[in-house]
N, C-alpha and C positions, 0 to 999 in steps of 0.2 A: 798759919792756921787762924781761924776766926776766934774771937773772944768767946769763951765758954758761957759767959753771962748774957750773951745776946738773946733777946726775947725770941721765943719760939715762933711768934707771928712774923717776925722779921725774916726768919729762915724760910717762911712760906712764900715770901715775896719773890717775884721774878728777878733773875740776875742777868748779867751780860752773857753768861753761858747759855741761858735760855734764849736770849736774842740770837746768838750764833746758831743755836739749834733750829730756830724758826726761819732764819734768813733764806735757806734754800726753798722752803715752801712759799714764802712771799715772792721770790723771784720766779718760781715755777708757775704760779697762778696769776701774777700781776704782769709779767713781761713775756711769758712763754705760753705754750698751748696747754698748760695744766697737765693732767694725767696723760693725755695723748702724746706729750713730749717723751714720756718714758717708753712709749710703744712706737717711737719714730723709726724703729729698726725691726725688721722681721725676725731677727735671730732669736728673740725671746721665745718664739713659738717652738722651734725645733729643740731648743734646750729643754723646754717643759716636756715635750713628747719623749725626749731621751730619758728624762728622769722617770716618767711614767713607765717606760719600758724596763728600766732598772728595778723599780718597785714591783713590777709584775713578774719579772724573771729572776730576781735576786742575783743578778750578775752584772758585770760591767761590759757594755758592748765593745766588740773588737772588729766588727764588720759593719758596713753601711746599712742604715735602716730606711733611708728616705728616697734614694734616687733609682730611676730605671736605667740610667746611663752607666752607672758603675755599681751594679748590685753586688752585695756581699764582698766588696773590696775592703781591704784593711783600713780601719778608721780609728783614730785616737779621740776618744771622748774626754778631752783634757779636763773639763770642769764638771766631772761626774757628780761630785758632792754638792755643788750648787744646783745641778740639774735635779738631784733627788730632793733636796730641801724645798726648792721652789715648785717642783711637781707636786709635792705633798700639799703645799699651800694652794696650788691651783686646783687640786682635787677637792679641797675643802672650801675654797672661796673664789675660784676662778681667777681671771686676769686681774680682778680688783685686788685680791690678796697679794698677788705677785708684785703689782705696781706699788701698793702701799708699803710692803716690806722693803722694796728698793728705795723709795723716798725716805723712809725712816732711817735706812742705813746711811744715806747721804747726810741726813740731818745729824746723826750721831757722829759721823766722821768730822763734821765741822765744829760740833760742840767740843770734841776732844782736841781738835786743832787749836781752838781758842784757849783751852786750858793749857796747852803746850806753850802757846805764845805768851801768856801772862806769866809763865815761869821764866821767860827769857826777856821780858819787856816790862819795865817799870810803869810805863804809860799804857793804861788799859784802853784809852781811846785809840792809840796807835794799834794796839793788838786787834781791836774790833775793826778798824779800818782795813788792816791787812787781811783779816778773815773775810771781810766783804769783797775785797778784790779777788781773793782765791775762789770764793763762791761764784762770783760772776764769770771769771775766766774758765773755771772747770765745767761750767754748764754746757760747753760744746760737746761733752761726752756723757751727759746724763741719760742713760738708757737702762732699762730693766734687764741688765745682763751681768754676767759674773765679774766683769772688770771692776765693778763698784767695790768688790772686796779687796782688790789691789789698792785702791785709793784708801780704804779703811786701814789696811795693814801697814801702808806707808806711814800713816800717822802713828799707829801703835809702835812701829819700829823706831820712829824718831823720838817718841816719848820715852821709850825704854832706854835708848842710847843717851838721851838728855839726862835721865836719872843717873845713869852710869857716869856720865861726864861730871856731874855735880857732886855725887857722893860715893862713887864706886860701887853702885848697887849690884847685887848678885842677880837681879832680875834679867840682866843681859843674857844669862844662860837659859832663859825661857825662849829665846829666839829660835834655836834649832827645833824644839818640839812644835813651836808655832809655825815654823816653815812647813812642817808636814801638813798641817791644816790648810795653809795658804796654797801649797802645791796642788792639792786636790780640789780646791775651789776655783783657782784661776791660774793660767799659765804665766802670769806676771810675777810669780814667786821669785824669779831671779833678781827683781828689783831690790828685795830685801838683802840678798846676798851681795849685790853691788854696793848697797849702802854701808854695810859693815866692812866690806873690803876697802871702800874709799876711806873710811875712818882709819883703817890700818895703815894705808899708804900715807894719808895726811899726817898722822902722828910721826911717821918716819921722816917726812920732809921737815917737820917742825924741829926735829932734833938737830938739823943742820944749822939752825939759827939760834940755838941755845948755848950759852957759855957755862952755865951752872951744871956741873957733873951730876948732881943729885936730880935736878930737873930733867936732864937728858935720860937718866936711867928710868925715871918715872914715865917719860914719854915712850921709851922703848918697851917697857912692860905693858903699857896701855896698848901700844901697837900690836904686841904679841897676843894680848887678850882678844883684840878685835880679829886678828888673823885666825886664832883658834875658833872663834865663834863663826867666822866666815866659812871655814872648812867644815865645821860641824853642821852648819846650816845646809851647805852643799850636799853633804852626805845624807842629811835628813830628807832632802828633796827627792831622794831615790825611793822613798816610801810612798809609792803610788802604784796603781794597777799595771803600769807599763814599765816600771823601773827606769833604767837609763835610756830605754828606747824613746821615752817621752822627751828627754833632753835633746837627743839626736834629732828627733822630728821637729822640735821647736827651732833648733839651730838651722836646720835645712830650710825651714819656712822663712825665718827672718833674714836669711842670706840669699833667698831667691829673688834677685833684683827684678826679674821679669814680672813676677806677681806683684811685688811691692809697688811697681810703677803704675799698676792698674787698680790699686785699692786706695780710695781717696783718704781713708784714715791715716795712711802712711804718707800722704802728701802734706805739704805746708799749708797752714791755715790761710785762707783768704783774708787779708786785712781790711776788706770791705765788709766783713761780717760784723754784726752789732757787738758781739762779745770780744772782738779783737782789741777794743780799747782797754779792757782789763789786762790783757796780756802785754800790751804796749807799756802800760803804767808799771806793771810788775817787772818787766825787763829793765826799765829805766831805774827803778828802785833796787833791783838786783845788782846792777852795775855799781851803784853807790855802796850797797852792802858788801860786795866783793872787795871793793877798794878799802872800805873800812876794816874788814877782817884781815885783809892782807897786811895792812899797817900794824895790826895787832898780832901778826904772825900766826893767824889761825887758818892754816892752809887747807884744812879739811873743808871748811865753809867755801873757800874759793873753788876748790875742785868740784864740789857738789853743785854750786851755782853755775859755774861755767859749763860743766858737762851736761847738766840737764837743760840749761838754756839752749845749748846746741841741739840736743835731741828734740826739744819742743819746736824749734824753728824748722827742723827737718820733717817732723811728722806731727800732725795735729793731735793724734791720740796720746802723745807724750805731754801735752800742755798741762793737764791736771796734775801730773806727777811733778813737773817742774815747779808749778805754783805751790804745791804742798811742801815739797822738799826745801824750797828757798824761803818759805814764809817765816820760819823761826829766825833765820839769819837776817832777813829784811827787817823784821819787827825789832830785833835787838839793836841793829845798826841805826834805825830811825830814832828809837828811844834814846840811845846814847848820844846821837848827833844833836837832837833837840835839847838834851840836858846840857851838852857842851856849849851850844849857842846861847842858852839862857844864862849860863854862868858867866859868859863873856859879853853879856848884853850891854855893858857900859859903852862899848864901841859901836853900838847899833843906834839907828834913829829912835827917837822916843816912842813913836807909834808902834814900831816893831818890838821894842822892849815890852811895851804894855801888852801887845798881842800874845807874845810868848809867855808872859807872866800870867795872863788871864787863862790861857790854855792849860798851863801847869796847875793853876789853882782848881780849875774845873776837873782836871784829871785826878788830882789828889782827893777831891771831895767824892768823886765817883768811886775811886778805889776804896775809900773808907766805908762807903755804903755797900760795895760789892764784895769786899773781902770775906765776911763771915760765910761759912759754908751754908749751902742751901739744900732744900729737899728737891729743888727743880720742878716745882709744881707747874711752872709755865711750860716747860718742855713736855711734861707728862700730859697736861691738858691739851696742848696743841696736837700731840700724837694721837690722843683719844679722839679729838675732834676730826682729825684727818681720816682716821680709820672709819669713823661713823659716816662721814660725808661720802666717802668713796663706796663703802660697803652697801649703802642703801640704794645703789644703782641710780643715783641722781641723774636727771635728764639734761642737766646743764652741760654744755659742750666740754668745758674744762674738767669735768668730774667723771665723764664716762670712760671706763676702763675698756677700751676697744681700739682696734686698729682703725685709723681714720678712713672711712669709706670713700673719701675724696682722693685718697692716695692708693688705696688697695682695692682689688676687684671683688668687693663684698657682694655686690648685686649679681655678679656673674657666677657666684658659687653654685647656685641652684642648677646650673647647666653642667657643672663639673662633678657632681656627686657620683660616686661609683655606681655603675650600672647604666649611666647615661650615654655610654659609648665612647667616652673620652678616657683613654688609657695612657696615652703618651703625650703629655702637654708640654709645649715649649713656652717659657716666659723668661723674663729677666730674673737674675738671682734674688733680687729683693722680693719680688712676688713669689719666687720659688720658696723662700722662707715662709711666706704667708700660707701658701698652699700646703707645705709640709705640716704646718700646724692645723689647718682646717680639714685636710683630707686624710691625714694619717689615721689608721694604718692601711686602709684600702688603697688610697691614692699615692702615687710616687711622682717625683718631679724630675725635670731635666737637670736642673742645677739649683743650688741654694747658696747660703752664705758661707759655707765651710770651704773657703778658698784653699786652705791647707790640705784638705782632703782631695779636692778635684785636681789640683796641681796645675803647673804652668801650661802643659801641652793641651789639656782639656780646656783650660781657660782661653787659650789661643783659638781653639775651635769655636768656643762661645763668642768671642769677640768677632771672629770672621762672620758668624751668622748675624749677630745684631748689627754689624757693620755692613751687611749686605754685600759681602765679597762675592766675586763671580761664581763661586761654588757653594754658596750658602744653602741652596736647596739640596745639593748633593750631601752636604753634611747633616742636614735634617733627616734625609732619607737613610743615612748610615745608622741613625739611632731610631729609625722607624717612628718618627714623630707624625702624629695624625691630627694634632690640634695646636693652634697658636693662640696665646692669650697675651695681647700687646696693648700698650698705652697708645691712644690716638695720636699723641705728640711724638712718638718715636719714629725715627727714620725708617725702621724696618716695616712699620705698619703701612707707610706709603708705598714701599716697594712690593709688599705682599699683595696690596690691592691691584697692582699691575700684573700679577702673576696669574696665569690661567689655572694653576694647580690648586688655588685656594679660593674659598668662598666665605663671605661674611655670614655668620649665623646670629650674631648678637653685637650690639653696640649701644652703650649707655652713656657715652661721653667720657667715662673713666677708663673703660676697658673695651677692647674689640676682640671678639672671639671668632677665629677662623677655623674652618674644617677643611680637610683635604677634599677637593672636588673629585667626583667619580670620573673615571675614564680619562684622566689627565696624567700623562707621563712626565716625570721630572726631567728637566733639562740637565743632562750630565756632561755635555761637551765643555771642556775647559778651554776651548779655543776662542776665537774672536766672536763677538756679538755685533749686531747691527748698531749703527750710530746712536739711534734713539735709546736703546737699552743701555749703552755705555754712559750716555748723559744722565739717564735716570739713576743708575746705580752710583755714578760718581757723585751726584748731588746727595743721594741718600747716605753715602758713607761719611759725609762731612759731619753728620749729627749722630754719631754712634753713641750707644749707651755705655756708661762706665761699668767696669767689671764689678766693683763693689766699694762701698765706702765703709764697710764694717769688717771686722773679723777679730773675733776673740776678745 
């Protein structure tokens, strides 16, 4: 705690926690595309429309609302509570309110993370450095979608568990009721259950290396407490509109390898991406941290670091979770290692001894200044400024809360409004999200980002169409598609131009709109085609569209 005699004006000064709060905003606007980054995925739109439906009908949807290909089919609106909250924001402030709230949630997450790190790390410079690495690495998944609450709750879980580890706090029994909230906000609620379960297992492993009977009993009791919390949290997760059916649905989805192979969020990160450097550094530091904690016989840390590092390398959407979960262990290991090196500095070269001593002195001075509690005026001021800048609908590119018209068919919308004759539009699933937002409730889509809803078989039909497989027009005809909305760069657009069935009615360089040409019969023969057609389709299939990079 800070000195109670600290001057009030000092408590008004910005702190390192304020800096941690502001870091995501700085990165978002200095190195990324600003507000548009948060709308880099179309899923936000159908989430908002789902929430508006719930507000209007005072019920949770159980059947499809958006497609003409699977109308009224059973559908799980996993994140209904997020949908409602952000639909309310959308009704009162449009996409600007949705984006602003999402950015502030990210900022709050990292401010809480920094607070957690300084409780596990004597060196506040190290804590700030680790926070910066996590901010940079997690930016791969900054989107105005419900998963941001999973990032937030992971930090809350870690903070409560850390409190329990240090003082046996009863706050740990808040985790089951918080699980109810998490479950209805996002399907990643099982991460919290895994965290407490890992602590239960880790404590049991630690008993194998303890000789003191009293310490062994303490570890067994601690393991039992975590086990009870894990079971209670699992039971609490059943409090959702779909009860255990939600768990079964999520399990089926996450074990459907056919789908996961075609969703880029479930693929490994390309290490050519700019943000990959943050992951690489954290992976290296995590190895050091795991070794350090293994020597200290803290096997829970080893299990969490190793397990989530594996998951992060398997699927890019797990990267933020790995970074958040490993951060406290990395920070404490780095701080302890630096302290140990400094204490043994007599065996080091003089220049290195001086460097470590200087770093320690700077850290100590910063700690003295930063230790008194603050009102966090810096964070409050930056939040207010962000809200003001976005809400005034500034024309600056990085502040406009809109879907990027260079990526989405914004200009083509005027030809797609209900009543213009376009009732059954085919486009890729990313644009399907966009159309679900722009055309709902009158317009329906062929496919959107709800890959768990459409399933693997329908997904295969979709891939066959965008891959221009020999029966692609037959499959379009099966769903009575009369309009195609395609990117000029897609392979399918090139093939459609060669088809006598379709005619171009609009092309703005971002989107091409095709209509079914009159008096042209679809080719339904699945047999051989002439050599020219085979070559054309073979070339086109090389550049197929991805099934989706998002989901949930």
